[in-house]
N, C-alpha and C positions, 0 to 999 in steps of 0.2 A: 068059467071055472069057479066053483064056489069054494070058499075057505070056511071050514067049520069054526064056529065061535070058540075061542080059547085055544085053538090049534095054530101053532106057528107055521106059516107056509114054508115049503121046502124050496130048494134052489131052483128046481124046474118051474115051479109055480111063480116064483119071483121073477125069473127070466121072462116068462110069458107076460106077466103083468107089466114089466118094464118095456118089453119090446113091442107089444101090440099097439099101444097109443102112438108111438113114434112111426111105426109102419103104416098105421091108419092115416096119420097126418100126411105122410108123403103120398100115399095112394090117392087121398082126396085131392091133393094139389095136382097130381098128374091127370086125374079124371076131369078136374075143373078146367084145365087147359084144353082138354080134348072137346069138352062139351060147350064151353063158353069162350074159348080163346083160340089161339093159333096152333095149339099142340105143344108138347113138352120141348120139342127141338127148338122152337122160337121163344116161347114164353118162359121156359126154365133154363134155356141155354144148355140143354142136355144133348150135347153132340159129342160123338166119339172120334178121337184120332190118337194115334200113338204119340204124336208130337205133344198133345195135351197131357197124356199120361206121363211122358218124360218130364215135362215142365212141372207137373204136379208133384212128381217124385222129388225133384230138386228142391221145390219149396217145402215139401214135407221133411226132407233131411235137414235143410237149412233151419226149418222151424224147430227141430229137435235140438239143434245147437243153441237155439235161443231159449226154448222152454225148459230143457233139463236144468240149466243153471238157475232159471227163474223159479223152478219148483224147489230146488235146494234152498234158495233164499227164503221162499215162502215157508218151508218146513222149519227152517231155523228161527223164523219169526214167531210162528204159531205153535210150534212143537209137533213132533211126529204123531202124537195121539190125537191131535186136532186137524191133521192135514188130509184126512180122507175126503174123497169126493162123495157126493150123495149116493152114487152107485156103490162105492166102496163101503159106505155105512150100512147100506141095505144088506150086503152079503157078509158083513163082519161077523166073525166067530162061527160061520156056517162051514160045513164040509160038503163036498160034492163027489159024485162018481166022475170018472174020466169023461164020460159022454156029456154030463151036465156041465163040467168045466169047459169042454170044447164049445158047447152051445153058448155059454156066457162069453167066452172069448170071441166067437164069431159075431155075436150081437154087438159087443163093445167095439171090436176092431174093424168090422166090415159093414155090418148092416146099419148100425147107428149112424156112422158118418154119411152113408148114402142118403138115408132118410133126412137127416138134419140139413145136408147141403141142398136137397130138393126144396126144403121149406125155406131156409134162410138165404143162401146164395142163389137159389133158383127163383122161387115164387116171390119172396119179399124183395130181393134185389131187382127183379124184373118189374115189379109194381112200382118201386122207387124210381127207376129210370123212365117208366111209362108216364110218370107225373112230372117229368122235366128235369130230374136230377142227372148229373153226369156220373160216370162210373166211380169217380173218387168219392163223391158224396154218398153214393150207394154203398161203397166199400165201408166208409166211416159209420153210416147208420146201421148196416147189417152186422158189423163187428160189435158195436155197442149192444145192440138188441140181442145178439147171440150170447154175449157174456151175461147179460142181465136175465135172460130167459131161463137160465139154469136154476135160478132162485137159490144160488149159493153165494150170498152176498159177501161173505168174508173171502171167498175165492175169486170174486169178480176181477180184481187186478190181474191175477194169474190167468184167468180165462180170456181177458183182453189180449194178453201176450200170446196165448195159444191161437187166438182167432186171427191175429194179424197176418202171419204167413199163409194161412188158409185163404183169407180174403184176397191177398195179393195174387195168389194163383188164379183166382177167378178174374181179377181185374186185368191181369196181364194177358190171359188167353181168351177171355170173353166166354168161357164155358165153365160149367160146374164139373165137368170131367176132371179137370185139373184140381179143383178144390176138393173133390171127393177123394182123390188119391192122396193129396196133402193131408187131409183130415184122417184118413185111414193110417197113414204112416205115423201121424202124431199120436194116435190111439193105440198103436201096437204095444208099446212098453207098458202102459197102464193095464191094458187087456191081458197081457201075459202075466203081469204081477198078480192081477186078480185071480186068474185061472190057477196059478201056482198056489196062491193063498187058499183057494177053495179045496185044493188037493192036499193041503197041509205040507207042501214041499218048499214053500218060500221060507228062506232063513228068518227066524224069529217067530214062526208059527209052529204050532204043535198039533 
């Protein structure tokens, strides 16, 4: 999709530009395991069970009890005007139709976590273990890389806090099903706030 020079992209265009690279990365990871590896079930630990969903939900809810206070502390330190995530900055001051707001919500709350978990707690975690690391070293390395890879260095301490319960879900269950669910629960509140902001219905927006 081309953006005309001098024309600010709309919400739909921005959503596509933000979502496509992440989706492509996860797709490449899955295809790579099928072509050159043992498949996503083994190489990415992409296995489904309701037990893992339940454990992931518990870690996600527990993570909220950790990350919400951490976020409040972060806001108190840097100020509300500087506390936006990179995604929040992209959509700041923009308004969306209900359909566009739902699209952004789904990307942030559901699609993004699936893709990121495939890459970080799936492909990267598996590669780390393949080279001799145990699951706790894999947990530590992927947690740090996940936080740094967002390139939001003032938010890195907060992202580390966010990543810990997500990584623990992967470490305890041995699958990324649990970490996907934990990640999705973690992203629910920010995704909802962003969607409401785009609709102009979040308190403090006009």
